[in-house]
C-alpha positions as CSV (number, residue, x, y, z in Angstrom):
1,M,47.0,183.5,37.0
2,I,48.5,183.2,40.5
3,N,51.5,181.5,39.0
4,I,52.1,184.5,36.7
5,I,51.9,187.0,39.6
6,S,54.2,184.8,41.7
7,A,56.7,184.7,38.8
8,I,56.6,188.5,38.4
9,G,57.1,188.9,42.1
10,S,60.1,186.5,42.1
11,L,61.6,188.3,39.2
12,G,61.2,191.6,41.0
13,T,62.9,190.2,44.1
14,F,65.8,188.9,42.0
15,I,66.3,192.4,40.4
16,M,66.1,194.1,43.8
17,A,68.7,191.7,45.2
18,L,70.9,192.4,42.1
19,F,70.7,196.2,42.7
20,Y,71.5,195.6,46.4
21,F,74.6,193.5,45.5
22,V,75.9,196.2,43.1
23,S,75.3,199.0,45.7
24,V,77.2,197.1,48.4
25,S,80.0,196.4,46.0
26,V,80.4,200.1,45.1
27,Q,80.4,201.1,48.7
28,L,83.1,198.6,49.6
29,Y,85.2,199.8,46.7
30,Q,84.8,203.4,47.9
31,M,85.8,202.4,51.4
32,K,88.9,200.7,50.0
33,I,89.9,203.8,48.1
34,S,89.5,206.0,51.2
35,F,92.2,204.1,53.0
36,L,94.9,204.7,50.4
37,P,97.8,207.0,51.3
38,A,98.9,209.7,48.9
39,L,102.3,211.2,49.6
40,G,103.3,214.6,48.2
41,F,105.0,217.9,48.9
42,N,103.3,221.3,49.4
43,Q,104.1,224.3,47.3
44,I,107.8,225.3,47.7
45,L,109.0,228.8,46.8
46,I,112.7,229.6,46.4
47,T,113.7,233.2,46.8
48,R,117.1,234.6,45.8
49,D,117.9,237.7,47.8
50,K,121.2,239.0,46.5
51,D,123.4,235.8,46.4
52,E,121.5,233.7,48.9
53,L,118.8,231.1,48.3
54,Q,116.0,230.6,50.8
55,L,113.2,228.0,50.8
56,K,109.7,228.9,51.8
57,N,107.1,226.2,52.3
58,V,103.7,227.8,51.5
59,G,101.3,227.3,54.4
60,I,104.0,227.2,57.1
61,E,104.4,230.5,59.0
62,S,108.1,230.9,60.0
63,K,110.2,234.0,60.5
64,S,113.5,232.1,60.1
65,E,115.0,230.4,57.1
66,Q,113.5,227.1,56.1
67,D,115.9,224.4,55.1
68,Y,113.3,221.6,54.9
69,L,110.5,220.4,52.7
70,K,107.2,219.3,54.1
71,L,106.0,215.9,53.1
72,Y,102.2,215.4,53.4
73,N,100.0,212.3,53.5
74,L,97.0,213.6,51.6
75,G,95.2,210.2,51.3
76,G,92.8,208.7,53.7
77,G,95.1,206.0,55.1
78,A,98.3,205.9,57.0
79,A,101.6,205.2,55.3
80,K,104.0,203.1,57.3
81,N,107.8,202.5,57.1
82,I,108.5,205.4,54.8
83,K,112.0,205.5,53.4
84,I,112.9,208.8,51.7
85,E,115.9,209.0,49.5
86,I,117.1,212.2,47.9
87,Y,119.7,211.8,45.1
88,I,121.0,213.7,42.1
89,G,120.7,212.0,38.7
90,N,121.6,208.3,39.0
91,Q,124.3,208.9,41.5
92,E,124.5,207.7,45.1
93,V,122.0,208.8,47.7
94,L,122.7,212.2,49.2
95,Q,120.2,211.9,52.0
96,E,118.2,209.1,53.5
97,K,115.4,209.6,56.1
98,Y,113.0,207.2,57.7
99,V,109.5,207.8,59.0
100,N,107.8,205.1,61.0
101,I,104.2,206.2,60.4
102,L,102.6,209.2,58.7
103,P,98.9,209.4,59.4
104,S,96.4,211.0,57.1
105,K,96.5,214.8,56.8
106,E,99.8,215.0,58.7
107,G,103.1,216.2,57.6
108,Y,106.8,215.4,58.1
109,L,109.5,218.0,57.9
110,L,112.3,216.7,55.6
111,P,115.5,218.6,56.2
112,I,117.6,219.1,53.1
113,N,121.4,219.4,53.1
114,K,123.9,221.6,51.3
115,D,124.3,219.3,48.3
116,V,120.6,219.6,47.5
117,F,120.8,223.4,47.7
118,S,123.9,223.3,45.4
119,E,121.8,221.3,42.8
120,I,119.0,223.8,43.1
121,E,121.5,226.7,42.7
122,S,123.2,225.1,39.6
123,T,119.8,224.5,37.9
124,I,118.8,228.1,38.5
125,Q,122.1,229.4,37.2
126,N,121.9,227.3,34.1
127,N,118.4,228.6,33.5
128,G,117.3,225.0,33.6
129,Y,113.8,223.8,34.0
130,Q,114.2,220.2,35.0
131,S,116.8,219.5,37.6
132,D,118.7,216.3,38.4
133,L,117.1,216.4,41.9
134,N,115.2,213.1,42.4
135,V,113.3,211.8,45.4
136,K,112.4,208.1,45.9
137,L,109.6,207.4,48.4
138,T,109.2,203.8,49.5
139,Y,106.3,203.1,51.9
140,Q,103.9,200.5,53.0
141,H,100.1,200.7,52.9
142,N,98.7,200.4,56.4
143,V,95.9,198.1,55.4
144,S,97.3,195.9,52.7
145,R,101.0,196.0,53.8
146,K,102.1,196.3,50.1
147,T,105.2,198.2,49.5
148,Q,104.8,201.1,47.1
149,E,107.6,203.1,45.4
150,L,107.2,206.6,44.1
151,Y,109.9,208.4,42.0
152,L,109.7,212.2,41.9
153,N,111.8,214.6,39.8
154,G,112.3,218.2,40.9
155,I,111.4,220.9,38.4
156,I,112.3,224.5,39.0
157,D,110.1,227.2,37.4
158,R,110.4,230.9,37.5
159,F,107.6,232.2,39.6
160,N,108.2,236.0,39.7
161,T,111.0,238.5,39.4
162,Y,111.2,241.9,41.2
163,D,114.0,244.5,41.3
164,E,116.7,242.5,43.0
165,K,114.7,239.5,44.2
166,S,113.8,236.5,42.1
167,I,111.3,233.9,43.1
168,Y,111.2,230.3,41.8
169,E,108.9,227.4,42.4
170,L,110.2,223.9,43.1
171,Q,107.7,221.3,42.0
172,F,107.9,217.5,42.1
173,F,106.5,215.4,39.3
174,N,106.0,211.7,39.1
175,N,109.0,210.1,37.3
176,S,108.6,206.5,36.3
177,Q,111.9,204.6,36.6
């Protein structure tokens, strides 16, 4: 009788150890996920007031014109050695910027040049939806040191139209190359 009770106790101990192992494995996996960087842009509105285009990054209070995009690290980890390339179609790179480190919940103001504005203007004039504006983000994960590449394609959507003022939204979607 004592042997049966001992066997049941040993089986219970084995099952509890198995549950503990699974619980610790799940917690370690969740910790690993919380250190992954996730780069992306905030909401970008483009207004046309008469013949002039103006960018407005939602969430940034500024009384002057904005000629930059704000890149955010929305993940839990830091992205290092970020290389940002802006190009049109498959042509040569129009702009290239480098960021040493971008901690979690921080942003980087990415200035854009006249060629990028020209592409946005031509897409709007042609009533296009998908532009040839592409962004390539290459960065390293702070913990694993692996190099990640992210290809984004700019899409311009009509947001709202008033009497003499049109508002468009510039969105970036993942584009696998």
